[in-house]
C-alpha positions in Angstrom: 292.7 312.4 -30.5 289.1 312.6 -31.8 286.8 310.0 -33.4 287.7 311.3 -36.9 291.3 310.2 -36.4 290.4 306.7 -35.4 290.8 303.8 -37.9 287.7 303.5 -40.1 287.8 299.8 -39.6 286.9 300.2 -35.9 283.1 300.3 -35.4 281.6 303.3 -33.7 278.9 303.2 -31.1 277.4 305.3 -28.3 276.4 304.8 -24.7 274.3 306.4 -22.0 276.1 305.8 -18.6 274.6 306.6 -15.2 277.0 306.6 -12.2 275.4 306.4 -8.8 277.0 306.9 -5.4 279.2 309.6 -3.9 280.2 311.2 -7.2 279.5 314.9 -6.7 281.9 317.3 -5.2 284.8 314.8 -5.4 286.3 315.7 -8.8 284.4 313.0 -10.7 283.3 315.1 -13.8 286.8 316.3 -14.5 288.0 312.8 -14.1 285.5 311.6 -16.7 286.6 314.5 -19.0 290.2 313.6 -18.8 289.4 309.9 -19.3 287.3 310.6 -22.4 290.0 312.8 -23.9 292.6 310.1 -23.1 290.6 307.5 -25.0 289.7 309.8 -27.9 285.9 309.7 -27.2 283.2 312.3 -27.8 280.3 313.3 -25.6 279.1 315.0 -22.4 279.1 314.6 -18.7 276.8 316.3 -16.1 275.7 316.1 -12.5 272.0 315.3 -12.0 269.8 314.3 -9.2 270.8 310.7 -9.5 274.6 311.2 -9.7 276.5 311.6 -12.9 275.1 311.2 -16.4 277.5 310.5 -19.3 276.6 310.4 -23.0 279.6 309.1 -24.9 280.6 307.7 -28.2 283.5 306.4 -30.2 285.2 303.2 -31.2 283.9 300.1 -29.4 287.3 299.1 -28.0 287.9 302.6 -26.6 284.5 302.7 -25.0 285.1 299.3 -23.3 288.3 300.6 -21.8 286.6 303.8 -20.7 283.8 302.0 -18.9 286.3 299.7 -17.2 288.5 302.7 -16.0 285.4 304.5 -14.6 285.5 302.3 -11.5 289.1 301.2 -11.5 290.7 304.7 -11.7 288.0 306.8 -9.9 289.1 309.7 -7.7 290.1 308.7 -4.2 287.1 310.3 -2.5 284.5 308.9 -5.0 282.4 306.0 -3.7 280.7 304.4 -6.7 277.6 302.5 -5.8 276.6 301.2 -9.3 277.2 302.0 -12.9 274.3 301.6 -15.4 275.1 301.4 -19.1 272.7 301.4 -22.0 273.1 301.8 -25.8 272.5 305.3 -27.2 270.7 305.6 -30.6 273.0 308.4 -31.8 276.6 309.5 -31.5 277.0 312.6 -29.2 278.0 315.8 -31.0 279.2 319.1 -29.4 277.7 322.5 -30.2 278.0 323.4 -33.8 278.6 319.8 -34.9 282.2 319.8 -33.6 283.5 316.6 -32.1 285.0 316.6 -28.6 284.0 316.1 -25.0 282.2 318.7 -22.7 281.2 319.1 -19.1 277.6 320.4 -19.0 275.8 322.4 -16.3 274.1 320.3 -13.6 270.6 319.0 -14.4 267.8 318.7 -11.9 265.4 315.8 -11.6 262.2 315.1 -9.6 264.0 313.6 -6.5 267.7 313.2 -6.0 269.3 309.9 -5.3 272.9 310.9 -5.4 274.9 310.7 -2.2 276.4 313.7 -0.4 280.1 313.9 0.2 281.3 314.4 3.7 283.8 317.1 4.7 287.3 316.1 3.6 290.6 316.9 5.3 293.3 319.2 3.8 295.0 317.4 1.0 298.8 317.3 0.4 298.6 319.6 -2.7 296.7 322.4 -0.8 299.0 322.0 2.1 302.0 322.6 -0.1 300.4 325.7 -1.5 299.6 327.4 1.8 303.3 326.8 2.9 304.7 328.3 -0.4 305.5 332.0 -0.1 305.4 332.2 -3.9 301.8 330.8 -4.2 298.9 333.2 -4.2 297.2 331.1 -1.4 300.2 331.3 0.9 298.9 331.2 4.5 295.2 331.3 3.3 293.2 329.4 5.8 290.3 328.5 3.5 292.2 326.9 0.7 290.6 323.8 -0.9 290.2 321.9 -4.1 288.1 319.0 -5.5 290.1 316.6 -3.3 289.5 318.4 0.0 287.5 320.9 1.9 284.0 321.5 3.3 281.1 319.6 1.8 278.2 318.5 4.0 278.7 321.4 6.5 278.1 324.0 3.7 275.5 322.3 1.5 271.9 323.4 1.6 270.5 321.5 -1.4 271.7 319.1 -4.1 273.0 318.9 -6.7 276.2 320.0 -4.9 276.8 323.3 -6.8 278.1 326.6 -5.4 274.7 328.4 -5.5 273.3 325.6 -3.2 276.1 326.2 -0.6 277.1 328.9 1.9 279.8 329.9 -0.5 277.2 331.5 -2.8 277.8 334.9 -1.1 281.5 334.9 -2.1 281.7 335.7 -5.9 284.9 334.3 -7.3 287.7 336.6 -8.5 289.0 336.2 -12.1 291.9 333.9 -11.1 289.6 331.6 -9.1 287.0 331.6 -11.8 289.6 330.4 -14.4 290.5 327.5 -12.2 286.8 326.7 -11.5 286.0 326.5 -15.2 289.1 324.7 -16.4 288.4 320.9 -16.7 292.1 320.2 -16.4 292.6 322.1 -13.2 292.2 320.3 -9.9 289.8 323.1 -8.7 287.4 322.6 -11.6 284.0 322.9 -10.1 285.4 322.9 -6.5 282.4 324.6 -5.1 284.2 326.2 -2.0 287.0 327.5 -4.2 288.3 330.8 -3.0 291.5 332.8 -2.3 292.5 335.8 -0.2 291.0 338.2 -2.8 287.5 336.8 -2.9 287.0 334.3 -0.2 286.1 334.0 3.5 288.3 335.9 6.0 289.3 335.5 9.7 288.7 338.0 12.4 290.1 338.2 16.0 288.0 339.3 19.0 288.4 339.7 22.7 286.3 337.9 25.3 283.5 340.5 25.0 283.3 340.0 21.2 285.1 343.3 20.3 287.2 343.0 17.1 290.9 343.5 17.6 293.5 344.6 15.0 296.4 342.5 13.9 297.3 339.2 12.2 294.8 336.7 13.5 296.8 333.5 13.5 299.9 334.7 15.2 297.7 336.5 17.8 295.7 333.3 18.4 298.9 331.2 18.7 300.4 333.7 21.3 297.2 333.7 23.3 297.3 329.9 23.5 301.0 329.9 24.4 300.0 332.3 27.3 297.6 329.7 28.7 294.4 331.4 27.6 291.3 329.8 26.2 290.5 330.5 22.5 287.2 329.7 20.9 287.9 328.8 17.3 285.3 328.6 14.5 286.2 325.5 12.5 284.5 323.3 9.9 281.3 322.1 11.5 281.3 324.2 14.7 283.4 325.8 17.4 286.2 324.3 19.4 287.5 325.6 22.8 291.3 325.3 22.6 294.1 325.5 25.1 297.7 324.5 25.4 297.7 320.7 25.7 301.0 320.8 27.5 299.9 323.2 30.3 298.4 321.7 33.4 297.2 325.2 34.4 295.5 325.9 31.0 293.8 322.5 31.0 292.6 323.0 34.5 291.2 326.4 33.6 289.3 325.0 30.7 287.9 322.2 32.8 286.8 324.6 35.5 285.1 326.9 33.1 283.4 324.1 31.2 282.4 322.2 34.4 284.1 319.1 32.9 286.3 317.8 35.8 287.6 314.5 34.4 286.1 313.5 31.1 289.0 313.0 28.6 289.8 315.8 26.2 291.0 315.4 22.7 294.2 317.0 21.4 295.1 318.2 17.9 298.6 318.2 16.5 300.0 319.5 13.3 301.1 316.2 11.7 302.3 312.6 12.3 305.7 313.8 13.5 304.0 315.7 16.3 301.7 312.8 17.1 304.6 310.4 17.5 306.1 312.8 20.0 303.2 312.2 22.4 301.9 308.8 21.5 302.8 305.2 20.6 301.3 304.6 17.2 300.9 301.4 15.1 301.0 301.6 11.3 297.2 301.2 11.2 296.7 304.0 13.7 299.0 306.3 11.7 297.1 305.5 8.5 293.8 306.3 10.2 295.1 309.6 11.7 296.3 310.7 8.3 293.3 309.5 6.3 291.0 312.0 4.5 288.4 311.5 7.3 291.0 312.5 10.0 289.0 311.3 13.1 290.1 311.5 16.7 291.9 308.2 17.3 292.3 306.7 20.8 296.0 305.8 21.1 298.5 304.9 23.7 300.1 308.0 25.3 303.7 308.2 26.2 304.7 309.1 29.7 306.6 312.3 30.4 306.3 313.4 26.8 305.0 316.8 27.6 301.3 316.3 27.5 299.4 317.5 30.5 298.1 314.7 32.8 294.9 316.6 33.1 294.1 315.9 29.4 293.0 312.3 30.3 293.2 311.8 34.0 294.0 308.3 35.1 294.0 306.9 31.6 296.8 305.5 29.5 295.1 306.4 26.2 294.4 309.8 24.7 292.3 311.0 21.8 294.5 312.5 19.1 293.7 314.1 15.7 295.8 315.7 13.0 295.0 319.3 11.8 292.3 318.7 9.2 291.6 322.2 7.9 294.1 324.8 6.6 293.1 327.0 9.4 294.1 324.4 12.1 297.2 323.5 10.2 298.4 327.1 9.8 297.6 327.8 13.5 299.7 324.9 14.6 302.5 326.0 12.2 302.9 329.4 14.0 306.2 329.9 15.8 304.4 330.7 19.1 301.8 327.9 18.9 302.0 325.0 21.4 302.7 321.7 19.7 299.6 320.1 21.0 296.3 321.9 21.4 293.3 320.6 23.4 290.3 320.9 21.1 287.0 320.3 22.8 283.6 321.0 21.5 282.6 324.7 21.7 279.5 324.5 24.0 278.4 324.3 27.5 277.3 321.1 29.1 274.2 319.6 27.5 274.1 322.1 24.7 274.9 321.6 21.0 278.1 323.0 19.6 278.0 326.6 18.4 278.1 327.4 14.7 277.2 331.0 14.2 279.5 333.9 15.3 276.8 335.8 17.3 275.7 332.6 18.9 279.2 331.7 20.0 279.9 335.2 21.4 276.8 334.9 23.4 276.9 331.3 24.6 280.7 331.0 25.1 281.0 334.3 26.9 282.9 333.6 30.1 284.4 330.4 28.7 286.7 331.9 26.1 289.3 334.7 26.6 289.4 335.3 22.8 287.5 334.3 19.7 289.0 333.4 16.3 286.1 333.8 13.9 285.4 333.6 10.1 282.6 334.8 7.9 281.7 331.5 6.1 278.4 330.2 7.3 278.2 326.7 8.8 275.0 325.2 7.5 275.1 322.0 9.4 276.7 321.3 12.9 279.1 318.4 12.7 281.3 317.3 15.6 284.6 315.4 15.3 284.5 311.6 14.7 286.1 309.3 17.2 287.6 305.9 16.3 289.7 303.1 17.9 291.5 300.1 16.4 290.2 296.9 17.9 290.6 293.4 16.8 292.5 294.6 13.8 289.6 296.8 12.5 288.8 300.5 12.6 285.8 300.9 15.0 284.0 304.2 15.0 282.9 305.3 18.5 281.4 308.5 17.3 280.4 308.9 13.6 280.4 312.5 12.5 282.8 314.6 10.5 284.4 312.8 7.5 281.9 309.9 7.7 278.5 311.5 7.9 276.4 311.5 5.8 278.0 308.7 3.7 275.2 306.1 3.5 275.4 302.5 4.6 274.3 300.4 1.7 271.6 297.9 2.8 272.0 294.5 1.1 268.5 293.5 2.1 265.3 295.2 1.1 264.3 297.9 3.6 261.4 300.3 3.3 262.0 304.0 3.4 261.9 305.0 7.0 263.0 307.6 9.5 264.5 306.0 12.6 264.9 308.4 15.5 267.5 306.7 17.7 267.8 306.7 21.5 268.4 309.3 24.2 272.2 309.0 24.7 274.7 309.5 21.9 271.7 310.2 19.6 271.8 309.9 15.9 268.9 309.4 13.5 268.7 307.5 10.3 266.9 308.0 7.0 266.5 305.1 4.6 266.0 306.2 1.0 266.1 303.6 -1.8 267.9 301.0 0.3 270.6 303.4 1.4 270.8 304.2 5.1 271.8 307.8 5.8 273.0 307.8 9.4 273.2 311.3 10.7 276.1 313.0 12.4 276.4 312.7 16.2 273.6 314.7 17.8 274.4 314.0 21.5 272.3 313.6 24.6 268.6 314.3 24.0 267.9 315.5 27.5 267.7 319.2 27.1 265.6 321.5 24.9 268.6 322.9 22.9 269.8 319.4 22.0 266.2 318.4 20.9 266.1 321.5 18.7 269.4 320.5 17.2 267.9 317.0 16.5 264.8 318.4 14.8 266.8 320.9 12.8 269.1 318.1 11.6 266.2 315.9 10.6 264.6 318.7 8.6 267.9 319.6 6.9 268.8 316.0 5.9 265.2 315.4 4.6 265.4 318.6 2.6 268.8 317.7 1.1 267.6 314.2 0.3 264.2 315.5 -0.8 262.4 312.7 1.0 260.0 312.6 4.0 259.5 309.0 5.0 255.9 308.1 5.9 257.1 305.4 8.4 259.1 306.0 11.6 260.9 303.8 14.1 262.0 304.6 17.7 263.2 303.1 20.9 260.7 301.0 23.0 261.3 303.4 25.9 258.2 305.6 25.9 259.7 308.7 27.5 262.7 309.4 25.2 262.3 312.7 23.4 263.3 310.9 20.2 260.5 308.3 20.7 257.9 311.1 21.3 259.0 312.8 18.2 258.7 309.6 16.1 255.2 308.9 17.4 254.2 312.5 16.9 255.1 312.4 13.2 252.9 309.5 12.1 250.7 306.8 13.3 252.9 304.3 11.3 255.6 304.1 14.0 257.4 301.0 14.9 258.9 300.7 18.5 262.1 298.6 18.5 263.5 297.1 21.6 266.8 298.7 22.6 269.0 295.6 22.3 267.3 294.4 19.1 268.3 297.7 17.6 271.9 297.2 18.8 272.0 293.8 17.1 270.2 295.2 14.0 272.8 297.9 13.5 275.6 295.3 13.2 273.5 293.1 11.0 272.7 296.0 8.7 276.4 296.9 8.3 277.5 293.4 7.6 274.4 292.4 5.4 273.1 289.7 7.8 269.6 288.6 7.8 269.9 286.2 10.7 269.3 284.3 12.8 272.4 285.2 14.8 273.4 285.1 18.4 273.4 288.7 19.6 275.5 289.5 22.7 274.7 293.0 23.9 276.6 294.6 26.8 275.7 298.1 27.8 274.6 300.4 30.6 270.8 300.2 30.5 268.1 299.2 28.0 264.4 299.2 28.5 263.4 295.5 29.0 260.0 293.8 28.8 260.0 292.0 32.1 260.1 294.9 34.6 263.9 294.7 34.9 266.7 296.9 33.4 268.5 295.0 30.7 272.2 295.4 30.0 274.0 292.1 29.7 272.0 289.8 27.5 272.4 287.0 24.9 269.7 286.7 22.2 268.7 284.7 19.2 267.7 287.4 16.7 266.9 288.1 13.1 265.4 291.2 11.5 261.9 290.3 12.4 262.4 289.6 16.1 264.4 288.1 19.0 264.3 285.7 21.8 266.3 286.3 25.0 268.4 283.2 25.9 270.8 284.3 28.6 271.7 287.2 30.9 274.1 288.4 33.5 272.9 287.7 37.0 270.7 290.5 38.5 272.2 293.1 40.8 270.0 295.5 42.7 270.3 299.1 41.5 270.2 301.1 44.7 268.5 304.4 44.0 267.7 303.6 40.4 269.5 305.9 37.9 271.5 307.5 40.7 273.6 304.4 40.9 275.0 305.1 37.4 276.8 308.2 38.7 277.8 306.7 42.1 279.6 303.4 41.5 280.1 302.9 45.2 276.4 302.0 45.4 276.9 299.2 42.9 279.9 298.0 45.0 277.6 297.8 48.0 275.0 296.0 45.9 277.6 293.3 44.8 278.8 292.9 48.4 275.2 292.5 49.7 274.4 290.0 47.0 277.6 288.0 47.4 278.3 288.2 51.1 275.1 289.2 52.7 274.0 292.2 54.8 276.7 291.7 57.4 279.4 292.5 54.7 278.2 296.1 54.7 279.3 296.6 58.3 282.4 298.7 58.8 284.9 295.9 59.7 284.0 293.9 56.6 284.1 296.7 54.0 286.9 296.9 51.4 289.0 300.0 52.2 287.6 302.0 49.3 284.0 301.7 50.4 285.0 302.5 54.0 285.7 306.1 52.8 282.0 306.7 51.8 279.9 308.7 54.2 278.6 306.5 57.0 275.1 307.8 56.8 274.9 307.3 53.0 276.2 303.7 53.4 273.6 303.0 56.2 270.7 304.3 54.0 271.8 302.2 51.0 272.3 299.2 53.3 268.7 299.6 54.5 267.4 300.0 50.9 269.2 296.8 49.9 267.9 294.8 52.9 264.3 295.9 52.3 264.5 295.8 48.5 263.2 299.4 48.4 263.9 301.4 45.2 266.4 298.8 44.1 265.2 297.6 40.7 267.0 294.5 39.5 269.4 294.9 36.6 271.5 292.7 34.4 273.6 295.7 33.2 277.1 294.9 32.3 278.0 298.6 32.7 276.8 298.5 36.3 278.8 295.4 37.0 281.9 297.2 35.8 280.9 300.0 38.2 280.7 297.6 41.1 284.1 296.1 40.4 285.8 299.5 39.9 284.3 300.7 43.2 285.5 297.6 45.2 289.0 298.2 43.8 288.8 301.9 44.8 289.2 303.1 41.2 286.0 305.1 41.0 283.5 305.8 43.7 281.8 308.8 42.0 281.5 309.2 38.2 281.7 312.6 36.5 281.2 311.2 33.0 279.6 308.2 31.4 281.8 305.1 31.4 284.4 306.6 33.7 284.6 303.6 36.0 284.8 301.1 33.2 287.5 303.1 31.4 289.6 303.3 34.5 289.1 299.6 35.1 290.2 298.8 31.5 293.2 301.0 31.9 294.3 299.1 35.1 293.7 295.7 33.4 296.1 296.7 30.6 298.9 297.1 33.1 298.9 293.3 33.8 299.3 290.3 31.5 297.1 287.2 31.2 299.9 285.1 32.9 300.0 287.5 35.8 296.2 287.3 36.2 296.1 283.5 36.4 294.2 281.8 37.8 291.1 283.3 36.3 288.0 283.5 38.6 285.7 280.5 38.0 282.7 280.6 35.6 279.4 279.9 37.2 276.2 279.3 35.1 272.8 279.0 36.5 269.2 279.1 35.3 266.1 281.2 36.0 262.7 281.0 34.4 264.2 279.2 31.4 267.0 281.7 30.9 270.7 280.8 31.3 272.2 283.1 34.0 275.9 284.1 34.3 276.4 284.2 38.1 278.5 287.0 39.5 277.8 287.1 43.2 280.9 285.0 44.0 283.1 287.8 42.6 282.5 289.7 45.8 284.1 287.1 48.0 287.0 286.5 45.6 287.8 290.1 45.2 287.7 290.9 48.9 290.0 287.9 49.5 292.5 289.0 47.0 292.4 292.6 48.2 293.1 291.5 51.8 296.0 289.4 50.3 297.5 292.5 48.7 297.0 291.4 45.1 297.9 294.3 42.8 295.0 296.2 41.4 296.0 295.6 37.7 295.9 291.8 38.3 292.5 292.0 39.9 291.2 294.2 37.0 292.5 291.8 34.4 291.1 288.8 36.3 287.7 290.4 36.1 288.0 291.0 32.3 289.1 287.5 31.7 286.4 286.1 33.9 283.7 288.1 32.0 285.0 287.0 28.6 285.2 283.3 29.7 281.7 283.5 31.2 280.2 285.0 28.0 281.9 282.4 25.8 280.5 279.6 28.0 277.0 281.1 27.7 277.2 281.5 24.0 278.6 277.9 23.6 275.6 276.6 25.6 272.9 278.5 23.7 274.5 277.9 20.3 274.0 274.1 20.5 270.4 273.6 19.6 269.8 274.8 17.0 273.4 275.3 15.8 274.1 279.0 15.4 277.6 280.1 14.6 277.2 283.8 13.6 277.7 286.0 16.7 277.0 289.8 16.8 278.8 291.8 19.5 277.2 295.1 20.4 276.5 297.7 23.1 278.7 300.4 24.7 280.7 298.0 26.8 282.0 296.4 23.6 284.1 299.5 23.2 286.4 298.0 25.8 289.3 296.8 23.7 290.6 294.1 26.1 287.1 292.7 26.6 286.2 292.8 22.9 289.4 291.2 21.6 289.5 288.5 24.3 285.9 287.6 23.8 286.2 287.6 20.0 289.2 285.3 20.1 287.5 282.9 22.5 284.4 282.8 20.3 286.4 282.1 17.1 288.2 279.3 18.9 284.8 277.5 19.4 283.9 277.9 15.7 281.9 281.2 15.7 282.1 283.9 13.1 282.2 287.2 15.0 280.7 290.5 13.8 281.0 293.9 15.5 280.3 297.5 14.5 283.0 299.1 12.3 281.7 302.1 10.3 278.7 302.3 12.7 279.2 302.7 16.4 278.4 299.7 18.7 277.2 302.1 21.3 273.9 304.0 21.2 275.2 306.0 18.2 274.3 303.1 16.0 270.8 302.5 17.4 269.0 304.4 14.7 270.5 302.2 11.9 269.3 299.1 13.8 265.9 300.6 14.3 265.7 301.3 10.6 266.9 297.9 9.5 264.4 296.0 11.8 261.5 298.5 11.6 261.9 298.8 7.8 261.8 295.0 7.4 258.2 294.4 8.5 256.6 296.6 5.8 258.7 295.5 2.8 
């Protein structure tokens, strides 16, 4: 129906409409087209640097319904930030004076402000097509449409059009071109659109990189079933894959990758397969099957066929569903194992591989075979990791599916580049009050990772067409990220580590403060010569005051203690029971197994206070308890002791753990102090009495939550503060977080924690931007 057929009594008018947000590459223009035709309206729609521009005209009532439906009926992957509407002076007309509605070519502006869509998991429609023998995309591993497929990993510039992506080198065949240009087809302007005739292709190679003949997917499935390691080029990088049900295959992968115990993620075909191995809540199932398809930490079933070596000593496992047609088709092969370990395709302390030649070189000796394809990965993006805690989705690693969707900042924040920390690094670019938190970069301790960091900063700045004049970084002077920030500009703001942790949660929840910030982590650069890690603050965007802390423990050997929890066990015994407790007869059985000479040296260091800096670190307190209980004396990965302790605590109930160890609060130099020395005596007593380890682990968790609640209640009194921010890596502990949040709510506090932004160091950059961008607004 056109305007000409409308009743003459209905007044005509025209509008200019600008739609801002994530509205490119998600089927928004064809949606506008169909909506306009449905309401009998004339006009045009086009992508531009700000989002989507609409010039539309027709009867006033129809226009009103159209504008209302723009937001209410938008495509599922669209994220509308705002809609701006203004009256147009003339009614739009199509070429030659004909009425109707058209989709115009993209228009470029001076600087883009549109958002970039993340990579989107395989949709149900495309899945049906690749399983249909009668469909021309049957078994095609690069099938996609406007509702799914690669986005951020293939884009070089915006607007998000095919010439600006790595698909530019694949000219569409006639059939694909018809789909691409048909506004009523779901592949209209799907930039990665392709088929077996014109699109990317797979190739199969041996461990030396030599191409091998045959059907790639069945060959890869058979190799995996035979216990071999296959390097698979995916969406944002390579995975190393093995049979998740084979202890031998998992052990081989661990040995080759020098990853003795760190948990490995598994990928399964669908929810039916996931239920075979895991106990899933409705919320966890919805998250697993969401368009983002993160790795989700869920409860594993015993004796369900998953190798114990996937997550040694833990009751939870990271699971993800196949999120590309390539992964889905591989897991659909008759020979394929039902669960595949999928770990990042790299060596320790290196970024994930993206290019074929790079993978063949760097993964040589790790992989027995390589499953490659010829579509370029423009941007490295790892898998996201999430966990359900306190009834909310909490991202532990923000990457594929979530990055680079910006965090809208509800408070004015200057344009700034925040460079994050050293561990779990991300960076953040604020542009126009939107915070673009980068994908997970990793540990900035080696040159290759630092190159990846700089490469990613340059790419996101190029895509956003912005180079902020101001930078922010961690207060620690030796981090590579801090050096980079200071080297870019003299206008650099150094943000204290814990202030950034608090700021990240405040930014996500639009808080200006003041709030009570409770930060529990491994180590943060303090300002008093000690190592922070278990602190309570009064904070706002402009600053903070430290109000309380965990009691200091000596850190025998400095950073070495973080990889040898037995040292922290010795430190807690020394602090709580004195030097005599370190003699052989008085040691808990676990510490008695440590080399006698090593124990003697640490005992001397503790007695003399040599190379034993004091720390309030909650992470190191977890290490001490885990060591005393014999759960972890040597850590092979970050957080291992705490994860094993949490796992044990989950095997007991609150009733079984009663009575809880007593809370003891003290004071030092005006700070409230949560005393912990008495735990040594209580734990040793209970160990001698034969108390089960799960009961002791849970008692510690309940004691810690009760102690933190008592400290917050004390510092909240004058002046009254009732908004509490929970942050830091230790807050990823579900039992601790949920117990603490419940207790705080019971005393009248409103509790905030990271959800779309990690509470660990992966969120630091957002907090640095929110606080550092505040002082110059």
